[in-house]
Backbone bond lengths (Angstrom), bond angles and torsions (degrees), N, CA, C in turn:
res aa  C-N    CA-C-N  psi(-1)  N-CA   C-N-CA  omega(-1)  CA-C   N-CA-C  phi
1 X - - - 1.443 - - 1.529 109.16 -
2 X 1.291 117.83 132.70 1.454 123.61 -179.26 1.521 108.67 -111.39
3 X 1.310 115.50 131.13 1.465 119.65 175.51 1.520 107.06 -75.06
4 X 1.315 116.77 116.74 1.459 119.47 -175.00 1.524 113.58 -100.22
5 X 1.334 116.95 0.73 1.465 119.46 177.92 1.530 107.88 -130.61
6 X 1.317 115.10 125.24 1.457 121.55 176.53 1.516 106.79 -99.22
7 X 1.343 116.24 124.77 1.464 119.57 -178.79 1.514 110.11 -122.25
8 X 1.306 114.77 138.02 1.459 121.65 175.71 1.523 106.54 -143.34
9 X 1.320 115.82 103.28 1.464 119.48 -177.24 1.519 110.49 63.00
10 X 1.320 116.82 -129.51 1.463 120.74 -179.09 1.524 112.13 -86.59
11 X 1.325 117.02 -3.21 1.460 120.90 -178.39 1.523 109.81 -99.82
12 X 1.324 116.51 140.43 1.460 120.19 177.28 1.524 109.50 -143.38
13 X 1.336 114.40 153.15 1.461 120.86 178.36 1.513 107.25 -129.14
14 X 1.312 116.25 124.91 1.457 120.92 175.25 1.531 107.89 -82.31
15 X 1.322 117.16 113.55 1.458 121.94 -176.24 1.528 113.37 -88.26
16 X 1.310 117.48 -7.86 1.466 120.92 -176.11 1.529 113.34 -51.65
17 X 1.324 120.26 -45.71 1.465 119.15 -178.84 1.535 114.00 -65.55
18 X 1.308 117.04 -17.70 1.463 120.95 -175.82 1.530 112.77 -96.93
19 X 1.330 117.58 -10.03 1.466 121.84 -177.77 1.516 109.12 -91.61
20 X 1.328 114.97 133.00 1.464 119.19 178.18 1.523 109.47 -117.33
21 X 1.323 115.70 155.99 1.465 121.49 -179.21 1.508 110.91 85.65
22 X 1.333 115.67 146.70 1.456 118.99 -179.86 1.524 111.86 -112.15
23 X 1.345 117.42 -42.81 1.465 119.43 179.87 1.530 110.00 -68.53
24 X 1.333 116.30 -43.16 1.461 121.74 177.25 1.530 107.93 -131.19
25 X 1.313 116.42 83.38 1.464 120.07 -177.31 1.532 111.04 -59.28
26 X 1.318 115.98 142.05 1.458 119.46 179.50 1.525 110.08 -143.49
27 X 1.290 113.43 159.27 1.458 121.30 178.19 1.526 105.52 -122.60
28 X 1.333 116.08 102.75 1.466 118.76 -175.65 1.527 111.24 -82.97
29 X 1.328 115.69 170.80 1.459 121.88 -175.34 1.525 112.03 -61.58
30 X 1.325 117.25 -41.71 1.465 120.89 -179.30 1.530 110.45 -60.46
31 X 1.329 115.77 -48.03 1.468 119.76 178.90 1.531 111.43 -66.39
32 X 1.322 115.90 -39.35 1.456 119.94 -179.65 1.534 110.76 -62.38
33 X 1.329 116.78 -41.09 1.469 120.59 179.96 1.528 112.91 -68.96
34 X 1.313 117.40 -20.08 1.467 119.37 -178.64 1.530 113.39 -89.54
35 X 1.325 117.55 -4.42 1.464 121.29 -179.74 1.527 109.72 -73.38
36 X 1.299 116.24 127.99 1.461 122.96 175.85 1.533 108.13 -87.05
37 X 1.296 116.27 118.71 1.464 120.77 -179.18 1.527 108.23 -99.09
38 X 1.328 116.96 119.58 1.470 119.55 -178.57 1.532 111.15 -69.61
39 X 1.307 115.60 141.59 1.461 120.82 175.47 1.520 108.88 -119.62
40 X 1.307 116.87 147.65 1.466 119.44 -179.80 1.533 110.89 -67.32
41 X 1.319 116.93 159.20 1.472 120.71 176.98 1.528 110.34 -60.06
42 X 1.338 116.12 159.69 1.470 121.94 -177.72 1.527 112.28 -54.71
43 X 1.306 117.30 -40.76 1.473 120.24 -179.53 1.528 110.66 -61.87
44 X 1.323 116.47 -42.14 1.469 121.20 178.64 1.532 110.05 -67.56
45 X 1.314 117.65 -40.03 1.465 121.04 177.22 1.524 110.34 -61.27
46 X 1.336 116.73 -42.16 1.471 121.42 178.89 1.525 110.53 -63.12
47 X 1.335 116.65 -40.24 1.464 121.12 178.29 1.530 110.61 -63.19
48 X 1.330 116.52 -42.83 1.467 121.50 179.32 1.530 110.20 -64.26
49 X 1.330 116.36 -43.13 1.461 120.67 178.89 1.529 110.42 -61.62
50 X 1.321 117.58 -41.86 1.465 121.21 179.20 1.527 110.89 -61.38
51 X 1.326 116.93 -41.89 1.473 121.38 178.36 1.528 110.02 -63.72
52 X 1.322 116.75 -45.99 1.464 120.75 -179.13 1.528 111.37 -66.22
53 X 1.338 117.15 -37.19 1.466 120.20 176.96 1.527 110.86 -64.02
54 X 1.330 116.25 -41.74 1.464 120.88 178.87 1.529 110.01 -63.79
55 X 1.335 116.31 -42.07 1.461 121.45 178.13 1.533 110.16 -62.40
56 X 1.335 116.81 -42.96 1.462 121.54 179.35 1.532 110.42 -61.89
57 X 1.315 116.30 -43.03 1.467 120.45 178.62 1.524 110.74 -61.87
58 X 1.326 117.19 -43.44 1.463 120.83 179.66 1.520 111.93 -64.00
59 X 1.323 116.97 -44.79 1.468 119.30 -178.26 1.519 110.97 -68.80
60 X 1.322 117.42 -35.93 1.460 120.31 176.84 1.517 109.70 -66.09
61 X 1.325 115.51 -42.18 1.459 120.58 179.07 1.523 110.53 -61.88
62 X 1.316 116.89 -40.97 1.460 120.88 -179.63 1.527 110.45 -67.15
63 X 1.333 117.26 -42.65 1.461 119.79 -176.66 1.521 112.45 -74.78
64 X 1.337 118.26 -28.03 1.460 120.71 179.31 1.525 111.86 -101.29
65 X 1.329 116.85 -43.86 1.459 121.14 -174.66 1.509 114.31 -76.53
66 X 1.310 117.85 -36.56 1.462 121.02 -176.59 1.525 112.60 -64.44
67 X 1.334 119.63 -47.63 1.467 118.35 177.68 1.536 112.49 -59.10
68 X 1.326 117.31 -38.03 1.468 121.41 177.52 1.521 110.47 -64.67
69 X 1.323 116.57 -42.73 1.471 121.09 179.13 1.530 110.30 -63.64
70 X 1.308 117.89 -41.15 1.471 121.80 178.23 1.528 109.85 -62.81
71 X 1.327 116.86 -42.67 1.458 121.41 178.48 1.529 110.76 -61.09
72 X 1.324 117.37 -44.33 1.463 121.10 179.35 1.526 111.96 -64.64
73 X 1.343 117.18 -41.35 1.470 120.78 178.63 1.531 110.46 -65.20
74 X 1.337 116.78 -36.53 1.466 120.99 178.51 1.537 109.82 -63.92
75 X 1.333 116.57 -43.82 1.465 120.83 178.29 1.528 110.67 -64.32
76 X 1.327 116.43 -39.99 1.463 120.70 178.51 1.526 110.05 -63.67
77 X 1.309 116.42 -43.86 1.462 121.41 178.28 1.531 110.30 -59.51
78 X 1.336 116.05 -47.73 1.460 120.37 -178.80 1.528 111.65 -62.36
79 X 1.328 116.56 -39.67 1.469 121.02 179.24 1.530 110.39 -60.67
80 X 1.333 117.02 -51.38 1.460 120.07 -177.60 1.524 111.81 -70.56
81 X 1.309 117.49 -33.85 1.473 120.44 176.15 1.521 109.35 -61.94
82 X 1.337 116.17 -48.02 1.459 120.05 -179.96 1.529 111.16 -63.93
83 X 1.326 116.23 -38.60 1.466 120.40 178.65 1.524 110.89 -63.90
84 X 1.303 117.38 -43.33 1.471 121.42 -179.00 1.524 112.60 -72.13
85 X 1.303 118.07 -32.51 1.460 120.85 -175.02 1.526 114.03 -96.14
86 X 1.308 117.81 -1.81 1.472 119.23 178.72 1.528 109.15 -97.64
87 X 1.318 114.66 135.12 1.463 120.81 179.99 1.519 107.89 -115.16
88 X 1.337 116.73 143.91 1.475 118.73 175.89 1.531 110.67 -59.89
89 X 1.338 116.42 151.14 1.464 121.64 -179.09 1.522 111.48 -55.91
90 X 1.324 116.01 134.09 1.458 121.18 175.04 1.515 114.64 82.70
91 X 1.294 119.87 -10.83 1.467 121.20 -178.15 1.521 109.03 -90.38
92 X 1.314 116.53 137.74 1.457 120.88 177.38 1.517 108.47 -106.32
93 X 1.311 115.96 172.52 1.459 119.73 -179.65 1.525 111.92 -67.21
94 X 1.363 117.75 -28.30 1.450 120.18 179.16 1.518 111.86 -68.82
95 X 1.330 117.06 -35.18 1.456 121.73 -179.39 1.529 112.21 -72.55
96 X 1.311 117.51 -23.23 1.462 121.19 -177.19 1.516 112.09 -77.50
97 X 1.321 118.35 -19.54 1.460 121.12 -175.61 1.452 112.00 -75.37
């Protein structure tokens, strides 16, 4: 069975006229090169680009910003841990109460 319709979102291409052979249907290079592939209008392309740019910014931020944020939180944790667990010289826990 050969899929004779290529669909992508609201756009579709009927491949039946470009397929040759019945026992073993094929799509040769000449026919493939003659297929007109629909493209969305410029406004839609701009909208798609904006979405992809936003996605790229988010993924870059996650891959670069997140490790830095984790490092800063680790340092903050260590600072407060050390502050809470350090006692002034000579002072015991009974004197602190």
